[in-house]
Biotite code that builds the C-alpha atoms (Angstrom):
import biotite.structure as struc

atoms = struc.array([
    struc.Atom([-0.001, 0.040, 0.036], chain_id="A", res_id=1, res_name="MET", atom_name="CA", element="C"),
    struc.Atom([1.366, 3.369, -1.043], chain_id="A", res_id=2, res_name="ASP", atom_name="CA", element="C"),
    struc.Atom([1.567, 5.689, 2.051], chain_id="A", res_id=3, res_name="LYS", atom_name="CA", element="C"),
    struc.Atom([1.350, 8.794, -0.188], chain_id="A", res_id=4, res_name="ASN", atom_name="CA", element="C"),
    struc.Atom([-1.920, 7.505, -1.608], chain_id="A", res_id=5, res_name="ALA", atom_name="CA", element="C"),
    struc.Atom([-3.198, 7.016, 2.047], chain_id="A", res_id=6, res_name="VAL", atom_name="CA", element="C"),
    struc.Atom([-2.249, 10.564, 2.834], chain_id="A", res_id=7, res_name="ALA", atom_name="CA", element="C"),
    struc.Atom([-3.862, 11.988, -0.324], chain_id="A", res_id=8, res_name="GLU", atom_name="CA", element="C"),
    struc.Atom([-7.087, 9.933, 0.297], chain_id="A", res_id=9, res_name="TYR", atom_name="CA", element="C"),
    struc.Atom([-7.573, 11.343, 3.809], chain_id="A", res_id=10, res_name="PHE", atom_name="CA", element="C"),
    struc.Atom([-6.500, 14.850, 2.772], chain_id="A", res_id=11, res_name="ASN", atom_name="CA", element="C"),
    struc.Atom([-9.397, 14.850, 0.264], chain_id="A", res_id=12, res_name="SER", atom_name="CA", element="C"),
    struc.Atom([-11.755, 13.743, 3.089], chain_id="A", res_id=13, res_name="LEU", atom_name="CA", element="C"),
    struc.Atom([-10.635, 15.989, 5.819], chain_id="A", res_id=14, res_name="ALA", atom_name="CA", element="C"),
    struc.Atom([-12.933, 19.017, 5.031], chain_id="A", res_id=15, res_name="HIS", atom_name="CA", element="C"),
    struc.Atom([-16.051, 17.231, 6.094], chain_id="A", res_id=16, res_name="ASP", atom_name="CA", element="C"),
    struc.Atom([-14.746, 14.269, 8.022], chain_id="A", res_id=17, res_name="TRP", atom_name="CA", element="C"),
    struc.Atom([-16.366, 15.249, 11.371], chain_id="A", res_id=18, res_name="ASP", atom_name="CA", element="C"),
    struc.Atom([-19.844, 15.617, 9.826], chain_id="A", res_id=19, res_name="SER", atom_name="CA", element="C"),
    struc.Atom([-19.812, 12.056, 8.500], chain_id="A", res_id=20, res_name="SER", atom_name="CA", element="C"),
    struc.Atom([-18.480, 10.517, 11.806], chain_id="A", res_id=21, res_name="LEU", atom_name="CA", element="C"),
    struc.Atom([-20.319, 7.672, 13.438], chain_id="A", res_id=22, res_name="ILE", atom_name="CA", element="C"),
    struc.Atom([-19.716, 7.456, 17.067], chain_id="A", res_id=23, res_name="ARG", atom_name="CA", element="C"),
    struc.Atom([-20.754, 4.522, 19.116], chain_id="A", res_id=24, res_name="ASN", atom_name="CA", element="C"),
    struc.Atom([-20.457, 6.047, 22.660], chain_id="A", res_id=25, res_name="GLU", atom_name="CA", element="C"),
    struc.Atom([-20.806, 2.643, 24.429], chain_id="A", res_id=26, res_name="HIS", atom_name="CA", element="C"),
    struc.Atom([-17.986, 1.071, 22.348], chain_id="A", res_id=27, res_name="ALA", atom_name="CA", element="C"),
    struc.Atom([-15.775, 4.086, 22.804], chain_id="A", res_id=28, res_name="ILE", atom_name="CA", element="C"),
    struc.Atom([-16.224, 4.040, 26.591], chain_id="A", res_id=29, res_name="LYS", atom_name="CA", element="C"),
    struc.Atom([-15.163, 0.363, 26.604], chain_id="A", res_id=30, res_name="ILE", atom_name="CA", element="C"),
    struc.Atom([-12.235, 1.064, 24.294], chain_id="A", res_id=31, res_name="ILE", atom_name="CA", element="C"),
    struc.Atom([-11.032, 3.985, 26.520], chain_id="A", res_id=32, res_name="LEU", atom_name="CA", element="C"),
    struc.Atom([-11.497, 1.856, 29.750], chain_id="A", res_id=33, res_name="ASP", atom_name="CA", element="C"),
    struc.Atom([-9.394, -0.956, 28.219], chain_id="A", res_id=34, res_name="TYR", atom_name="CA", element="C"),
    struc.Atom([-6.909, 1.627, 26.971], chain_id="A", res_id=35, res_name="ALA", atom_name="CA", element="C"),
    struc.Atom([-6.217, 2.887, 30.485], chain_id="A", res_id=36, res_name="GLY", atom_name="CA", element="C"),
    struc.Atom([-7.129, 6.493, 29.682], chain_id="A", res_id=37, res_name="ILE", atom_name="CA", element="C"),
    struc.Atom([-7.389, 8.183, 33.038], chain_id="A", res_id=38, res_name="LYS", atom_name="CA", element="C"),
    struc.Atom([-6.185, 11.233, 34.910], chain_id="A", res_id=39, res_name="SER", atom_name="CA", element="C"),
    struc.Atom([-2.577, 12.063, 34.572], chain_id="A", res_id=40, res_name="GLY", atom_name="CA", element="C"),
    struc.Atom([-1.598, 9.737, 31.612], chain_id="A", res_id=41, res_name="VAL", atom_name="CA", element="C"),
    struc.Atom([0.179, 10.738, 28.500], chain_id="A", res_id=42, res_name="SER", atom_name="CA", element="C"),
    struc.Atom([-1.473, 9.447, 25.307], chain_id="A", res_id=43, res_name="VAL", atom_name="CA", element="C"),
    struc.Atom([-0.098, 8.820, 21.823], chain_id="A", res_id=44, res_name="LEU", atom_name="CA", element="C"),
    struc.Atom([-2.995, 8.873, 19.458], chain_id="A", res_id=45, res_name="ASP", atom_name="CA", element="C"),
    struc.Atom([-2.033, 7.104, 16.291], chain_id="A", res_id=46, res_name="VAL", atom_name="CA", element="C"),
    struc.Atom([-3.796, 7.990, 12.978], chain_id="A", res_id=47, res_name="ALA", atom_name="CA", element="C"),
    struc.Atom([-5.707, 10.596, 15.066], chain_id="A", res_id=48, res_name="CYS", atom_name="CA", element="C"),
    struc.Atom([-7.451, 12.225, 12.064], chain_id="A", res_id=49, res_name="GLY", atom_name="CA", element="C"),
    struc.Atom([-9.272, 15.377, 13.062], chain_id="A", res_id=50, res_name="THR", atom_name="CA", element="C"),
    struc.Atom([-8.774, 14.447, 16.830], chain_id="A", res_id=51, res_name="GLY", atom_name="CA", element="C"),
    struc.Atom([-11.798, 12.212, 16.988], chain_id="A", res_id=52, res_name="VAL", atom_name="CA", element="C"),
    struc.Atom([-10.928, 10.884, 20.507], chain_id="A", res_id=53, res_name="LEU", atom_name="CA", element="C"),
    struc.Atom([-8.933, 13.823, 21.796], chain_id="A", res_id=54, res_name="VAL", atom_name="CA", element="C"),
    struc.Atom([-11.880, 15.426, 23.598], chain_id="A", res_id=55, res_name="GLY", atom_name="CA", element="C"),
    struc.Atom([-12.530, 12.042, 25.278], chain_id="A", res_id=56, res_name="ASP", atom_name="CA", element="C"),
    struc.Atom([-8.912, 11.792, 26.524], chain_id="A", res_id=57, res_name="TYR", atom_name="CA", element="C"),
    struc.Atom([-9.068, 15.317, 27.943], chain_id="A", res_id=58, res_name="LEU", atom_name="CA", element="C"),
    struc.Atom([-12.444, 14.595, 29.626], chain_id="A", res_id=59, res_name="LYS", atom_name="CA", element="C"),
    struc.Atom([-10.773, 11.644, 31.395], chain_id="A", res_id=60, res_name="ARG", atom_name="CA", element="C"),
    struc.Atom([-8.040, 13.906, 32.595], chain_id="A", res_id=61, res_name="GLY", atom_name="CA", element="C"),
    struc.Atom([-5.137, 12.984, 30.230], chain_id="A", res_id=62, res_name="ALA", atom_name="CA", element="C"),
    struc.Atom([-2.145, 15.200, 31.132], chain_id="A", res_id=63, res_name="ALA", atom_name="CA", element="C"),
    struc.Atom([-0.748, 15.151, 27.646], chain_id="A", res_id=64, res_name="LYS", atom_name="CA", element="C"),
    struc.Atom([-1.983, 14.074, 24.201], chain_id="A", res_id=65, res_name="VAL", atom_name="CA", element="C"),
    struc.Atom([0.066, 13.768, 21.031], chain_id="A", res_id=66, res_name="VAL", atom_name="CA", element="C"),
    struc.Atom([-1.800, 13.007, 17.879], chain_id="A", res_id=67, res_name="GLY", atom_name="CA", element="C"),
    struc.Atom([-0.067, 11.811, 14.835], chain_id="A", res_id=68, res_name="VAL", atom_name="CA", element="C"),
    struc.Atom([-1.523, 11.357, 11.443], chain_id="A", res_id=69, res_name="ASP", atom_name="CA", element="C"),
    struc.Atom([-0.127, 10.961, 7.859], chain_id="A", res_id=70, res_name="ILE", atom_name="CA", element="C"),
    struc.Atom([-2.662, 13.441, 6.496], chain_id="A", res_id=71, res_name="SER", atom_name="CA", element="C"),
    struc.Atom([-1.764, 17.090, 6.784], chain_id="A", res_id=72, res_name="ALA", atom_name="CA", element="C"),
    struc.Atom([-5.292, 18.236, 6.196], chain_id="A", res_id=73, res_name="ASN", atom_name="CA", element="C"),
    struc.Atom([-6.562, 16.031, 8.986], chain_id="A", res_id=74, res_name="MET", atom_name="CA", element="C"),
    struc.Atom([-3.834, 17.438, 11.314], chain_id="A", res_id=75, res_name="ILE", atom_name="CA", element="C"),
    struc.Atom([-4.858, 21.037, 10.307], chain_id="A", res_id=76, res_name="ASP", atom_name="CA", element="C"),
    struc.Atom([-8.458, 20.328, 11.401], chain_id="A", res_id=77, res_name="LYS", atom_name="CA", element="C"),
    struc.Atom([-7.304, 18.749, 14.627], chain_id="A", res_id=78, res_name="ALA", atom_name="CA", element="C"),
    struc.Atom([-5.127, 21.691, 15.612], chain_id="A", res_id=79, res_name="LYS", atom_name="CA", element="C"),
    struc.Atom([-8.017, 24.065, 14.931], chain_id="A", res_id=80, res_name="ALA", atom_name="CA", element="C"),
    struc.Atom([-10.279, 22.050, 17.222], chain_id="A", res_id=81, res_name="LYS", atom_name="CA", element="C"),
    struc.Atom([-7.859, 21.529, 20.142], chain_id="A", res_id=82, res_name="PHE", atom_name="CA", element="C"),
    struc.Atom([-5.609, 24.557, 20.582], chain_id="A", res_id=83, res_name="PRO", atom_name="CA", element="C"),
    struc.Atom([-4.568, 23.536, 24.095], chain_id="A", res_id=84, res_name="PHE", atom_name="CA", element="C"),
    struc.Atom([-1.138, 23.392, 25.627], chain_id="A", res_id=85, res_name="LYS", atom_name="CA", element="C"),
    struc.Atom([-1.520, 19.739, 26.699], chain_id="A", res_id=86, res_name="GLU", atom_name="CA", element="C"),
    struc.Atom([-2.323, 18.758, 23.123], chain_id="A", res_id=87, res_name="VAL", atom_name="CA", element="C"),
    struc.Atom([0.219, 18.439, 20.286], chain_id="A", res_id=88, res_name="THR", atom_name="CA", element="C"),
    struc.Atom([-0.398, 17.308, 16.740], chain_id="A", res_id=89, res_name="PHE", atom_name="CA", element="C"),
    struc.Atom([2.176, 16.043, 14.180], chain_id="A", res_id=90, res_name="LEU", atom_name="CA", element="C"),
    struc.Atom([1.822, 15.243, 10.504], chain_id="A", res_id=91, res_name="CYS", atom_name="CA", element="C"),
    struc.Atom([4.080, 12.206, 10.125], chain_id="A", res_id=92, res_name="ALA", atom_name="CA", element="C"),
    struc.Atom([4.301, 8.462, 9.262], chain_id="A", res_id=93, res_name="ASP", atom_name="CA", element="C"),
    struc.Atom([4.057, 6.873, 12.759], chain_id="A", res_id=94, res_name="ILE", atom_name="CA", element="C"),
    struc.Atom([6.176, 3.940, 11.529], chain_id="A", res_id=95, res_name="GLU", atom_name="CA", element="C"),
    struc.Atom([9.176, 6.198, 11.215], chain_id="A", res_id=96, res_name="SER", atom_name="CA", element="C"),
    struc.Atom([8.779, 8.540, 14.157], chain_id="A", res_id=97, res_name="VAL", atom_name="CA", element="C"),
    struc.Atom([10.583, 8.066, 17.479], chain_id="A", res_id=98, res_name="THR", atom_name="CA", element="C"),
    struc.Atom([9.839, 10.573, 20.328], chain_id="A", res_id=99, res_name="PHE", atom_name="CA", element="C"),
    struc.Atom([12.276, 11.667, 22.913], chain_id="A", res_id=100, res_name="ASP", atom_name="CA", element="C"),
    struc.Atom([9.668, 10.901, 25.603], chain_id="A", res_id=101, res_name="GLU", atom_name="CA", element="C"),
    struc.Atom([7.849, 7.660, 26.112], chain_id="A", res_id=102, res_name="LYS", atom_name="CA", element="C"),
    struc.Atom([4.009, 7.446, 26.529], chain_id="A", res_id=103, res_name="PHE", atom_name="CA", element="C"),
    struc.Atom([1.763, 5.744, 29.117], chain_id="A", res_id=104, res_name="ASP", atom_name="CA", element="C"),
    struc.Atom([-0.900, 4.889, 26.565], chain_id="A", res_id=105, res_name="CYS", atom_name="CA", element="C"),
    struc.Atom([-1.140, 4.434, 22.851], chain_id="A", res_id=106, res_name="CYS", atom_name="CA", element="C"),
    struc.Atom([-4.402, 4.173, 20.930], chain_id="A", res_id=107, res_name="VAL", atom_name="CA", element="C"),
    struc.Atom([-4.921, 3.301, 17.330], chain_id="A", res_id=108, res_name="VAL", atom_name="CA", element="C"),
    struc.Atom([-8.597, 3.862, 16.780], chain_id="A", res_id=109, res_name="TYR", atom_name="CA", element="C"),
    struc.Atom([-10.488, 3.053, 13.563], chain_id="A", res_id=110, res_name="ASN", atom_name="CA", element="C"),
    struc.Atom([-7.320, 2.882, 11.531], chain_id="A", res_id=111, res_name="ALA", atom_name="CA", element="C"),
    struc.Atom([-5.661, -0.512, 11.516], chain_id="A", res_id=112, res_name="LEU", atom_name="CA", element="C"),
    struc.Atom([-6.710, -1.305, 7.946], chain_id="A", res_id=113, res_name="PRO", atom_name="CA", element="C"),
    struc.Atom([-4.739, 1.584, 6.583], chain_id="A", res_id=114, res_name="HIS", atom_name="CA", element="C"),
    struc.Atom([-1.430, 0.089, 7.767], chain_id="A", res_id=115, res_name="PHE", atom_name="CA", element="C"),
    struc.Atom([-0.048, -2.450, 5.342], chain_id="A", res_id=116, res_name="ALA", atom_name="CA", element="C"),
    struc.Atom([1.668, -4.595, 7.989], chain_id="A", res_id=117, res_name="ASP", atom_name="CA", element="C"),
    struc.Atom([0.407, -4.876, 11.546], chain_id="A", res_id=118, res_name="ALA", atom_name="CA", element="C"),
    struc.Atom([3.847, -6.293, 12.600], chain_id="A", res_id=119, res_name="LYS", atom_name="CA", element="C"),
    struc.Atom([5.688, -3.254, 11.368], chain_id="A", res_id=120, res_name="VAL", atom_name="CA", element="C"),
    struc.Atom([3.162, -0.965, 13.063], chain_id="A", res_id=121, res_name="LEU", atom_name="CA", element="C"),
    struc.Atom([3.281, -2.798, 16.483], chain_id="A", res_id=122, res_name="VAL", atom_name="CA", element="C"),
    struc.Atom([7.197, -2.918, 16.334], chain_id="A", res_id=123, res_name="ARG", atom_name="CA", element="C"),
    struc.Atom([7.409, 0.818, 15.755], chain_id="A", res_id=124, res_name="SER", atom_name="CA", element="C"),
    struc.Atom([4.809, 1.677, 18.398], chain_id="A", res_id=125, res_name="LEU", atom_name="CA", element="C"),
    struc.Atom([6.525, -0.273, 21.182], chain_id="A", res_id=126, res_name="LYS", atom_name="CA", element="C"),
    struc.Atom([9.593, 2.119, 20.774], chain_id="A", res_id=127, res_name="GLU", atom_name="CA", element="C"),
    struc.Atom([7.493, 4.985, 21.915], chain_id="A", res_id=128, res_name="ASN", atom_name="CA", element="C"),
    struc.Atom([5.925, 3.427, 25.008], chain_id="A", res_id=129, res_name="LEU", atom_name="CA", element="C"),
    struc.Atom([7.242, 3.163, 28.556], chain_id="A", res_id=130, res_name="LYS", atom_name="CA", element="C"),
    struc.Atom([7.641, -0.141, 30.244], chain_id="A", res_id=131, res_name="GLN", atom_name="CA", element="C"),
    struc.Atom([4.247, -1.324, 31.334], chain_id="A", res_id=132, res_name="GLY", atom_name="CA", element="C"),
    struc.Atom([2.556, 1.155, 29.052], chain_id="A", res_id=133, res_name="ALA", atom_name="CA", element="C"),
    struc.Atom([-0.669, 0.098, 27.218], chain_id="A", res_id=134, res_name="ARG", atom_name="CA", element="C"),
    struc.Atom([-1.218, -0.261, 23.480], chain_id="A", res_id=135, res_name="LEU", atom_name="CA", element="C"),
    struc.Atom([-4.840, -0.544, 22.383], chain_id="A", res_id=136, res_name="THR", atom_name="CA", element="C"),
    struc.Atom([-5.753, -1.193, 18.727], chain_id="A", res_id=137, res_name="ILE", atom_name="CA", element="C"),
    struc.Atom([-9.525, -0.768, 18.396], chain_id="A", res_id=138, res_name="ALA", atom_name="CA", element="C"),
    struc.Atom([-12.544, -0.111, 16.188], chain_id="A", res_id=139, res_name="HIS", atom_name="CA", element="C"),
    struc.Atom([-15.864, 1.241, 17.252], chain_id="A", res_id=140, res_name="GLY", atom_name="CA", element="C"),
    struc.Atom([-17.608, -1.173, 14.825], chain_id="A", res_id=141, res_name="MET", atom_name="CA", element="C"),
    struc.Atom([-17.596, -4.881, 14.123], chain_id="A", res_id=142, res_name="SER", atom_name="CA", element="C"),
    struc.Atom([-14.930, -6.507, 11.919], chain_id="A", res_id=143, res_name="LYS", atom_name="CA", element="C"),
    struc.Atom([-17.648, -7.263, 9.311], chain_id="A", res_id=144, res_name="LYS", atom_name="CA", element="C"),
    struc.Atom([-18.720, -3.569, 9.282], chain_id="A", res_id=145, res_name="GLU", atom_name="CA", element="C"),
    struc.Atom([-15.084, -2.322, 8.984], chain_id="A", res_id=146, res_name="ILE", atom_name="CA", element="C"),
    struc.Atom([-14.296, -4.700, 6.196], chain_id="A", res_id=147, res_name="ASP", atom_name="CA", element="C"),
    struc.Atom([-17.539, -3.742, 4.337], chain_id="A", res_id=148, res_name="GLY", atom_name="CA", element="C"),
    struc.Atom([-16.600, 0.010, 4.630], chain_id="A", res_id=149, res_name="MET", atom_name="CA", element="C"),
    struc.Atom([-13.192, -0.593, 3.166], chain_id="A", res_id=150, res_name="HIS", atom_name="CA", element="C"),
    struc.Atom([-14.505, -2.468, 0.113], chain_id="A", res_id=151, res_name="LYS", atom_name="CA", element="C"),
    struc.Atom([-15.663, 0.769, -1.484], chain_id="A", res_id=152, res_name="GLY", atom_name="CA", element="C"),
    struc.Atom([-13.715, 3.942, -2.181], chain_id="A", res_id=153, res_name="SER", atom_name="CA", element="C"),
    struc.Atom([-11.055, 3.140, 0.494], chain_id="A", res_id=154, res_name="ALA", atom_name="CA", element="C"),
    struc.Atom([-10.193, -0.318, -1.064], chain_id="A", res_id=155, res_name="LYS", atom_name="CA", element="C"),
    struc.Atom([-6.909, 1.124, -2.730], chain_id="A", res_id=156, res_name="HIS", atom_name="CA", element="C"),
    struc.Atom([-5.746, 2.477, 0.763], chain_id="A", res_id=157, res_name="VAL", atom_name="CA", element="C"),
    struc.Atom([-6.615, -0.291, 3.068], chain_id="A", res_id=158, res_name="SER", atom_name="CA", element="C"),
    struc.Atom([-6.303, -3.968, 3.814], chain_id="A", res_id=159, res_name="VAL", atom_name="CA", element="C"),
    struc.Atom([-8.729, -6.212, 5.423], chain_id="A", res_id=160, res_name="GLY", atom_name="CA", element="C"),
    struc.Atom([-8.968, -5.979, 9.226], chain_id="A", res_id=161, res_name="LEU", atom_name="CA", element="C"),
    struc.Atom([-6.948, -8.942, 10.469], chain_id="A", res_id=162, res_name="ILE", atom_name="CA", element="C"),
    struc.Atom([-8.472, -11.501, 12.922], chain_id="A", res_id=163, res_name="ASP", atom_name="CA", element="C"),
    struc.Atom([-8.274, -10.250, 16.530], chain_id="A", res_id=164, res_name="GLU", atom_name="CA", element="C"),
    struc.Atom([-6.413, -13.333, 17.657], chain_id="A", res_id=165, res_name="ASN", atom_name="CA", element="C"),
    struc.Atom([-3.822, -12.895, 14.794], chain_id="A", res_id=166, res_name="GLU", atom_name="CA", element="C"),
    struc.Atom([-3.349, -9.300, 15.964], chain_id="A", res_id=167, res_name="LEU", atom_name="CA", element="C"),
    struc.Atom([-2.992, -10.460, 19.600], chain_id="A", res_id=168, res_name="ALA", atom_name="CA", element="C"),
    struc.Atom([-0.296, -12.998, 18.510], chain_id="A", res_id=169, res_name="GLN", atom_name="CA", element="C"),
    struc.Atom([1.640, -10.250, 16.728], chain_id="A", res_id=170, res_name="ILE", atom_name="CA", element="C"),
    struc.Atom([1.457, -8.056, 19.728], chain_id="A", res_id=171, res_name="MET", atom_name="CA", element="C"),
    struc.Atom([2.495, -10.717, 22.123], chain_id="A", res_id=172, res_name="SER", atom_name="CA", element="C"),
    struc.Atom([6.131, -10.571, 20.932], chain_id="A", res_id=173, res_name="GLU", atom_name="CA", element="C"),
    struc.Atom([6.528, -7.161, 22.817], chain_id="A", res_id=174, res_name="TYR", atom_name="CA", element="C"),
    struc.Atom([3.266, -6.941, 24.927], chain_id="A", res_id=175, res_name="PHE", atom_name="CA", element="C"),
    struc.Atom([1.376, -8.890, 27.386], chain_id="A", res_id=176, res_name="ASN", atom_name="CA", element="C"),
    struc.Atom([-2.110, -9.128, 25.768], chain_id="A", res_id=177, res_name="VAL", atom_name="CA", element="C"),
    struc.Atom([-4.964, -9.129, 28.258], chain_id="A", res_id=178, res_name="ASP", atom_name="CA", element="C"),
    struc.Atom([-7.927, -7.900, 26.224], chain_id="A", res_id=179, res_name="LYS", atom_name="CA", element="C"),
    struc.Atom([-9.151, -9.452, 22.973], chain_id="A", res_id=180, res_name="VAL", atom_name="CA", element="C"),
    struc.Atom([-12.742, -8.615, 21.899], chain_id="A", res_id=181, res_name="VAL", atom_name="CA", element="C"),
    struc.Atom([-14.544, -8.785, 18.634], chain_id="A", res_id=182, res_name="SER", atom_name="CA", element="C"),
    struc.Atom([-18.274, -8.543, 18.603], chain_id="A", res_id=183, res_name="ASP", atom_name="CA", element="C"),
    struc.Atom([-21.001, -6.848, 16.718], chain_id="A", res_id=184, res_name="ASP", atom_name="CA", element="C"),
    struc.Atom([-20.144, -3.418, 17.997], chain_id="A", res_id=185, res_name="GLU", atom_name="CA", element="C"),
    struc.Atom([-16.384, -3.316, 18.589], chain_id="A", res_id=186, res_name="LYS", atom_name="CA", element="C"),
    struc.Atom([-13.022, -4.741, 17.937], chain_id="A", res_id=187, res_name="TYR", atom_name="CA", element="C"),
    struc.Atom([-10.301, -4.410, 20.596], chain_id="A", res_id=188, res_name="ILE", atom_name="CA", element="C"),
    struc.Atom([-6.926, -5.809, 21.254], chain_id="A", res_id=189, res_name="VAL", atom_name="CA", element="C"),
    struc.Atom([-5.141, -4.324, 24.209], chain_id="A", res_id=190, res_name="SER", atom_name="CA", element="C"),
    struc.Atom([-1.829, -5.038, 26.013], chain_id="A", res_id=191, res_name="ALA", atom_name="CA", element="C"),
    struc.Atom([0.895, -3.760, 28.220], chain_id="A", res_id=192, res_name="THR", atom_name="CA", element="C"),
    struc.Atom([4.454, -3.477, 27.175], chain_id="A", res_id=193, res_name="LYS", atom_name="CA", element="C"),
    struc.Atom([6.797, -6.255, 28.500], chain_id="A", res_id=194, res_name="LYS", atom_name="CA", element="C"),
])
C-alpha cells in the first residue's frame, strides 16, 4: 500500500470528516477503559485524524496528548479544534517517528486497515511506549462492518482487518495481551508493554 496514496485519500476527506463520523459512545467508553485512559496519563493517538478521540482523552484527565496522522489536512483540522497546551499534533508517518519521551498509553482507533503490515506498526509503536505502558488497537464497529466499509472507495488505501487473535499473536512478541474482543459493535486488542 502506497503511504502517499493514503495521505492523499485522507487529505481529500478532511474538510467534512467530522460531519460524517459515526460514534458508538458505548463502544468508545469500553475502548477507553481498556486503553487505560485516566487522569494524569500521556497518550499517543495514532492516526488521530481530526482528533476524533482527543476530547474524550481530555475529559478523562489525560495530562498530555500527542496526535499523529499521515494526512496534513486532518492534522490542520485537529489543531483548529484543540488549541490547548496539553495537546500536540504532528503530521508524520508513525512507523518512522521516534519521540524523545515515552508514553503511558497508545491508541490506534478506527485505523488499522490503513497500515499495510500490523507487525511493522506494532514494532514501531513499542519504541514510543514506557515499560508497562498500554497499547490498544480498536474499532468502534464490528470486523464485518469495517471490512464492508473498506471495500468501497477506500479499497486502494486499506487492507482487510486482521483477525483479533492474529493481531494478539503479533502484539504478544512485545506486549502482554490481556484484552481481545471482537463482537457486533467493537474490535479491541489491548496489551501492556513487556
